N, C-alpha and C positions, 0 to 999 in steps of 0.2 A: 710080124707081131709075136710077142711072147706071152703065154698064159701062165699065171702064177696063183698060188694059194697062200693066204695069210690068216693066222688066228688073231681074233680081236682081243685076246687075253691082255689085260693091262690097259685096255682102252675104254673102260666103263665111263659113261657120261661124256665121252669125246664125240665131236662131230665126225662123220665119216670122212669128209675131205681133209680135216685136220689130222686125223689118225693116219691116213694114207700118206700125207705130207711128211710125217715124222719117220716113215719107213722107206719112202721112195725119194731119196735125196737128190736124184738126178732130174727130178721133175718139179716145176714150180707149182704153187697152189692153183694157179689159173689152169695149168695143163691138167692137173688132177681133176679139177671141177669139170673140165671139158670131157675127160674120160668118163666120169660118172654120168654126165648129161647125155653122152653118146651111147650109153648102155654097155660100156666096157667093164663096169664094176657091178658085181652081184653079191648081196649079203644073204647067206643061206639060200642061194638060188633066186633071190628076189631083187629087182631093181628098186633102189631108193634114191631120194633126192640128196643133194650134197650136204644138207644140214641134218640128216638122220643121226639121232643119238644112239650110239652103241651101248649095249648092256654088258659087253665083255665076253659073252659066251659064243658069239657068232663066228662063222668061217667066211672069209671074204675071198671071192674069186675075181681076179682082174686080168685084163689083157693089156699089155704094155705096147703103146705105139712106138715105132722106131724113132729114136732121137736123131735130130739133125747132126751130121758129123762135127760141125763146129761147136755144138753145144756139149759134145761128149769128149772133149779133148782139153787137157790142162797143159798150158804152155809153161815150161820151166823158166823161171826168172831168177837172176842172180841177186837175190835179196839176202843181206847178211842175217845170220841167225846166231843167237847166243845159246849154245848147247850146255845144259847143266848136267846131263847124264845121258849115256848111250851105251847100249850093248847089242846083242844079236836080236833082241826081242822088242825093245822099246827105246824111245827117245824122250827126254824131258827138255823142253825149250823154255827160255825166259822170253815170252812174247812181249814185244814193245807196244806201248800205247799207240793207237792209230792203225794198227795192223789188223785187217779183217781176217778171220780164220779161214773161210773158204769162199769160193765164188758163189754168187747168187744173182738175183735179178738186179740188173744195173751195175754189177761189178764182176767182170770176168778175169781181171788180172790184178797184180799187186797184192795178192793175199798170201797168207801163211802156206796154203796148199801149193801155190805157184813156187814158193821158195823151197818147199819140201821136195817138189818134183825135180828141182835143180840139184839139190844137195844129196839126195838119196835115191838109190836105184830100186830099192824094194820097200814097199809100204803095203799095209793091208788094204783090201778092196771091199770089205764088208759093207761100208756105207756108200758104195758106188764109185764110179770113176771121177766124180767131181769132188769127192771128199776122201781121197786116199790117206789112210793112217789116222784120220780124225776120230777120236774116241769120245771127246767132250769138247766144250767150247768155252771161250771167254768173250765177253762183249768187246767190241772193237776198241774202245778207249779204256778198257781194263788191262793193265799190264800184269805180267807174272807167269808162273809156271803152268805149262800145259803139257799133257802126255800125248804121245803119238805112238801108234803101234806099227811095227815093221812087218808083221805077218798076221794072218787071220786068227790063228790060235791065241796069240797074245791079245788081239783085239777083243775076241769073245770073252776071254778071262777078265780083262779090265772092265769091259762093259757089264759083266755080271757083278763085279765088285761095286760098280757105281749103282747098279740096280738094287743091290742088297744093302747099300748105304754103309759099307765097311771101309770105304776110302775116306780118309780124314783130310779135310781141306781147311786152310787158315788164310784169311785175307787181312790186310791192314787197310784201314780207311780213315780219312780225315773227315769228321762230321761237324755240322753246326750244332752249337749249344752244349750245355753241361748235362750229361746223363744223370738221372736221379739215382740209378742203381749202378754199382760197379760191375755187376755181372748179372746176366739174365737170359731169358729165352723168349724170342718172338715167335708165336705160333698163330699165324694168320694165313689163310688160303689166298692164293693169287690167281687172277684171271686177266686175260687180254682185254683191253678197252675196246668197246664197240666203236666208239667215236674216233679212236686213233689206234689202228692195228699194230703200230710200232711201240705202244706203251702198255703198261700193265698196272693193275690196281688191286687193292685188298677187296676180296669178294668171297663171302662164305660159300658160294656155289662153285668157286674155283678149285684149283688143285692144292692139296696140302703143302705148306711150306714152313720149314722150321729153321730158325737161325739163332744160334747161341752167340752171345757177345760178351766181351770183357773189356772194360775201359782200361787203357794204358795210361793216358794223360787226360784228366778231366779239367777242361778249361771253361771259363765263363762264356767264351765266344766260339772257340774251336776246340775239338777234342780229338785225341788219337784213340781209335778203338780197333780191337781185333775181333774178327767175325769168323764163326765156325759153322758154315751152312750144313745142315743135315740132309737137306734135299737140294736139288739142282734146278730150280725153276729159273726161267729167263728173267733177268734183272732182279733176282730175289733180294739180295742185300740192299740194293738201291731202293726198292719199293718198301721193304720192311723198315729201313732207317727213316725214310721220308714219312711213313705212316705214323711214327711216334715223334714227329717234329724234329728229327735229327737228320735231315737230308745230307747226302755226301757232298762235300765241298766241290764246287765246280759242276755239279750235275744239274744242268739247265732243265732237262726233261722232267725231273722230279723235284724241282723247287729249290735246288741248292746253288743256284747261279747268282747273277749280278743283283737281282732284286733283294737278296739276303744281306747285301752290304748297307742297306738303308737303315737309318735310325741310330747309327753310332756317331760318336764325335768325329769331326772331319778327319782328324789324324788317323784314326782307326779305319775309317771308311777308305781312305787313300791306300793304306797298307793292304787291306783286303782286296781292293780292286787290282793292285799290282800283282798280288799273289795269284788271283784268278787269271790275269793276263799271262802270267808266267807258266801256269800249268796247262791251260788250254784243253782241259779234259776233266772228267770226274776223278777225284783223288782216291782211287781204289786199286789195290795191288794184291794179286794172289801170291802170297809169299812162301807158302809151304804146302806140300802134298805128301801124304804117307799112304802106302798101299802094299799089298802082298805081290811080290814079283811073280809074273805068270809062269815062269820057267822054274825058278829055284824055290818058290813059295816062301822066301825070306822077306821080312818086312823091309821096305825101302823108304827112306825119307829124302825128299829133294827140296832144297830151299832156294828161293830167288831173292837176292838182296833188295832192300827197299830202294827204289829209283831216286835219282837226284832231285826230280821235281817235287816229290813228296817230302824229301828230307829238308828242302828249303822252307816248306811250309811249317814243318815241325820246329825248325830252328827259329822261326819267327813267332812262335807261341808266346814267349815272354813279353814281346812288344804288344801283342794283341790281347792276351788274356790278363796281363798285369801281374 
């Protein structure tokens, strides 16, 4: 077993088990809860329950149990990758929709990490052996540009830029409805749903979430919108859009799926259903990221072209919106 120390700085109001989960990527939440219940985690020298709320000033001491060998190994897989940018420090990849970023509970293969292990000999290990190179994430069905670090120095530098919110990200999304304002800011905190741990909701007791948006094409039924998230909460753009009655097209989880096709004339409903069938995911794409290069300190911008499935929807706007 290995004994480690961790500062709770940045974890104010977070549950103890959730905070540890965000730092111990090789362990599932269940494993971490077992560690806490078994007395392997102390906060300021005291044993607390898994739901203990941190105030951000504590020091956490924990003892890591040894992982089973098969849980601690990534199998390289020959999965094609579209590389947008690469040098000695970083890689920028255009992640395809449907590709999970890293292994987790229920999925040990077929991920971006498995592909990275096949294509690259050296990746950072800051986030543990199950997430080599991974600095940030995209949802499984969100396509677009994602950054990967080749070494720990680059990883730490990029992670700091994300933490300081100096990295600029731009997404393009197809949403339901006509936005009242051409441009605006959604400032609503987000929290995981208790009833469904895989979903999130607007909750003033949650974590701050900021999304700037700008309408590109305002349609009566569907619109094209650019999103500029200032924070990086899970499902942030999807939750924010849905919260103001403009869910992302195809997003069944947040109300942007098949049920939204009801109430239109039959011809329009048929076209909408065909488009939903053709995309088979939520219509959201990370199209641009701008950051300071960790080695040269020069500003770098990487763009990922809008994928064909989103282009087909945009091309159908005249038929849908009139």
